[in-house]
C-alpha positions as CSV (number, residue, x, y, z in Angstrom):
1,M,-2.2,-13.7,31.2
2,R,1.1,-14.6,31.9
3,H,2.8,-10.8,32.3
4,R,4.3,-9.6,35.1
5,D,5.3,-5.7,34.7
6,M,3.3,-3.6,32.2
7,L,5.4,-3.3,29.0
8,A,6.3,0.3,28.4
9,A,4.7,1.9,24.8
10,P,4.3,1.5,22.0
11,Y,3.2,-2.2,21.2
12,D,2.8,-4.5,19.0
13,V,-0.2,-6.7,19.2
14,A,-0.8,-10.0,17.4
15,L,-4.0,-12.2,17.9
16,E,-5.0,-15.4,16.5
17,F,-8.4,-16.1,17.6
18,R,-9.9,-20.0,17.2
19,L,-13.5,-20.0,16.6
20,H,-16.1,-23.1,17.1
21,T,-16.3,-24.9,13.7
22,P,-20.0,-24.4,12.4
23,R,-22.2,-26.9,12.2
24,K,-23.1,-26.4,8.6
25,H,-20.4,-27.0,6.0
26,G,-19.3,-23.5,4.6
27,A,-21.3,-21.4,6.9
28,W,-19.6,-18.8,9.1
29,P,-20.7,-17.9,12.5
30,T,-22.8,-15.0,13.8
31,G,-21.3,-12.2,16.0
32,A,-17.6,-12.8,15.4
33,D,-16.8,-9.8,13.5
34,L,-12.6,-9.7,13.8
35,D,-13.1,-5.9,14.4
36,K,-15.0,-6.4,17.6
37,L,-13.0,-9.0,18.9
38,V,-9.8,-7.5,18.5
39,R,-11.2,-4.1,20.5
40,A,-12.8,-6.5,23.3
41,V,-9.4,-8.0,23.8
42,L,-7.6,-4.7,23.6
43,D,-9.6,-3.0,26.2
44,G,-9.4,-6.5,28.3
45,L,-5.4,-5.9,28.0
46,V,-5.8,-2.4,29.5
47,Q,-8.1,-3.2,32.4
48,G,-5.9,-6.4,32.9
49,G,-2.7,-4.0,32.9
50,A,-1.0,-5.7,30.3
51,I,-0.9,-2.6,28.3
52,S,-1.4,1.1,29.5
53,D,-3.6,2.3,26.6
54,D,-4.5,0.9,23.5
55,R,-4.2,3.9,21.4
56,H,-0.6,3.0,22.3
57,V,-0.9,-0.1,19.8
58,T,1.4,0.9,16.8
59,A,1.2,-2.4,15.1
60,L,-1.7,-5.1,15.3
61,T,-2.1,-8.1,13.4
62,A,-5.4,-10.3,13.6
63,S,-6.7,-13.4,12.5
64,K,-9.5,-16.0,12.8
65,A,-9.8,-19.4,11.8
66,F,-12.3,-22.4,12.8
67,A,-10.7,-24.9,15.1
68,P,-12.6,-28.1,17.3
69,E,-14.4,-27.0,20.7
70,A,-11.4,-27.9,23.0
71,E,-8.6,-25.3,21.0
72,C,-11.2,-22.5,20.7
73,G,-9.7,-18.9,22.4
74,V,-7.3,-16.7,21.5
75,R,-3.6,-16.4,21.4
76,V,-2.6,-13.1,22.5
77,S,1.3,-11.6,21.7
78,V,2.2,-7.9,23.0
79,R,5.3,-6.8,22.6
80,R,7.1,-3.2,23.1
81,A,7.5,-1.7,19.5
82,A,10.7,-0.8,18.3
């Protein structure tokens, strides 16, 4: 995490998940439900001190895409909502 101090609520959060490319062409990975991935990251943002509570998220965008193993992970952007 590259945050210094916790932002004041409310929050706009954007999440971009990069998942391993499946071995079979056209196959979707199991266990990659977007709603579960989002919930895990929001909980981590609270536990890590980046946001005070996930109930203060007023705008949320999330996407997932396949990527080479070296590029897998999640990109997180948290901004104070207007």
